[in-house]
C-alpha positions, 0 to 999 in steps of 0.5 A, a space after each residue: 385431551 387426556 392427561 397422558 396425551 398431554 405429557 407425551 406431546 410435551 415430552 415429544 416437543 422437548 425432544 424435538 426442541 432438544 434436537 433443534 438446540 443440539 443441531 444449532 450447537 453443533 452447526 455453530 461449534 463447527 464453524 471454521 474460524 479464520 483469523 485475519 491480521 493486517 496493518 489497516 489501523 485507519 479508515 481502511 480498517 473500517 472498510 475491511 471490517 464491513 467487507 469481512 461482515 459481508 463475507 461472514 453473512 454470505 458464508 455461514 459456515 465461515 467465521 473471519 475475525 480481524 486483528 489490526 495493529 500498527 505497520 511499525 510493529 506488525 511485522 515483528 509481531 507476525 514473524 514471532 507468532 509464525 515462528 511460535 505457530 501462532 500465526 493467523 490463517 490469512 495475513 497482508 504482507 506488502 509486496 516489497 516485504 515478501 522476499 523476507 517472509 518467503 525466505 523464512 518459509 512462512 508463505 504458503 504456495 497459493 498456485 491453486 488460486 490461479 488454477 482450476 474452475 474457481 481460479 482467479 484469472 492471471 490475465 486480470 492482473 498486470 504482469 508486473 504486479 503478478 510478478 512480484 508474488 511469484 517465485 519460480 513457478 510458485 505464487 506466494 500470495 494474491 495482489 489486492 491493491 496497488 498503492 502508488 505515490 501521486 500528487 495531491 493538490 488544493 483545488 482552491 489555490 490552483 484556481 487562484 494561481 490560474 491552473 484551470 482547465 477549459 471548464 474552469 476546474 482546477 488542473 494539476 501541473 504536468 511537467 516541470 516547467 508547470 510544477 515550478 511555476 505553480 509553487 512560486 505562484 501559490 507561495 504567499 509571503 507574510 508581512 515580514 517577507 517569509 512564506 506563510 503559505 507554501 506551494 509545495 512540501 516534502 512528506 516522507 523524504 525517502 518516498 518522495 525521492 523514490 517516486 522520482 527514481 523511475 523518472 530519471 531512469 535510476 535503480 537500486 541494484 544492477 544486474 548482478 544484484 549488487 548495490 547501484 544507489 549511486 547511479 547517474 539517474 538516482 543522483 539526478 533525482 536526488 539533485 532535483 529534490 535538493 534544487 527545490 530546497 536550495 531555491 527555497 521552494 519547499 518548507 526548510 527541513 525543521 519546519 515539518 509541515 509536509 502532510 500536516 501543512 497540506 491538511 491545514 491548507 498552509 501547503 498547496 501540494 504534496 506527494 504522497 500515497 493513494 492511501 492518504 485519501 482516507 485522511 482527507 475524506 475526513 475533512 469537511 471543507 478540504 478542496 482537493 484533487 489528485 493527479 499523477 506526479 509531473 514529469 519531472 524527469 526524462 519521462 513519467 514515473 512513480 513508486 508504488 507497493 501492494 498489499 498481498 494476501 497470503 496464507 499460513 502454510 500449515 492448515 487443514 484442508 477444510 480451513 485452507 478452503 475457507 481461507 481461499 474463499 475469503 481471499 477470493 471474496 476480497 479480490 472479487 470485491 475490491 471495488 469496495 476496497 478502492 473506496 478506502 483509498 486504494 487502486 484495485 490490482 484487478 484490471 477489470 475493476 479498474 476498467 469499471 464505470 464505478 471506479 472511473 467515479 473515484 477521482 483521486 484513485 482513478 488519476 493515480 492509477 494512470 501511473 501503473 505503466 510507468 511505476 516502480 516497486 522497491 527492489 525484491 531484496 531480503 535487506 529492504 529495511 537496511 536499504 530504506 534506512 540508508 536512503 532515509 540517512 542519504 536524503 536527510 543529509 542532502 536536504 539538511 545541506 550536509 552532503 551533495 547527492 553524490 556523496 550521500 548515495 556513494 555512502 549509502 551505496 557502500 553500506 548496502 553492498 555490505 548488507 548485500 554481501 552479509 545476506 549472501 554469506 548467510 544464505 550460502 552457509 545455510 544447509 
């Protein structure tokens, strides 16, 4: 081969490699970047990260990056980012918080995700859950999961107390009589006569109270949207919680055991969200089971909420398409998300054999027909604070349930009236 020929071939190879590098650079440069914000700072965040990696591998033209932050600061940061036009392309909102975000005008209409050939079938979602994301005829998000409050039990303590099924496995109490009997049976005293192990402890008092509201046919507001926190059902629910404290069946308020006491095996039973399962999975020797909250009122019921996937309003059609692809992926792979300690919003996933093998999630999902979400209101944060104060007053013996809820109701009505005036004043 002559020198000229060799030089020609080297030049041709350089040109080819140059084009290859140029093509790679353009391909990489034109990847659609989707930033995804959420408050999943625990084990759930690690599961979400694995799902994102899988999506990025299967969609080489898109790159999703995730930013996690504590829920306590998440909404403020999200609101500020949206106002400044720096908000994420896809973000998570609790169903209970959607009214405030929708009022602020930050939520894109995602009706097209439930229509057309690539639609998520509305029949695969519970009507009650889907209605949480519907405003008039517009959908403002896609429910990813359902997280009900339920009962966690120490299986060994249940067995020792005689709560077993026909096969000798631990069985959770199912009604008021069994629940109180289980609490008393699993309460152990030390040498001085003080409880060393408790049968039951309250966790987040507000959530514990709200989990009982549907069981006693309580509600937050009346048909006109006015506060009704002091209704008969709510008073009865709070009276039941108060009775546990008066009978010394739960640790005193200053004890602070709650979930920590359950993890330390100083408490046999607690009520908390299905999302707490991730914390239990990290304990090597924790013998736990999950179950619906026992029927302590007139019928079964519990409190629940959902993580909803929302989209930024102002995006190019290309980024919007990528964002919708990502949301569909998360929804269609929600059995993986269930492993993080969640109940999938998709009925088909909940009916799968794989989900049935997730004992805690499956047990908690049985409560879906009787669950109640927090009210759709713009004053949710104010309402939650008033409920916190009312329950604390009662549990510390500073007011009766009726007195505490009357004060909370009056204050909430003030917030409702103010919100109405502000909305009416807007052009």
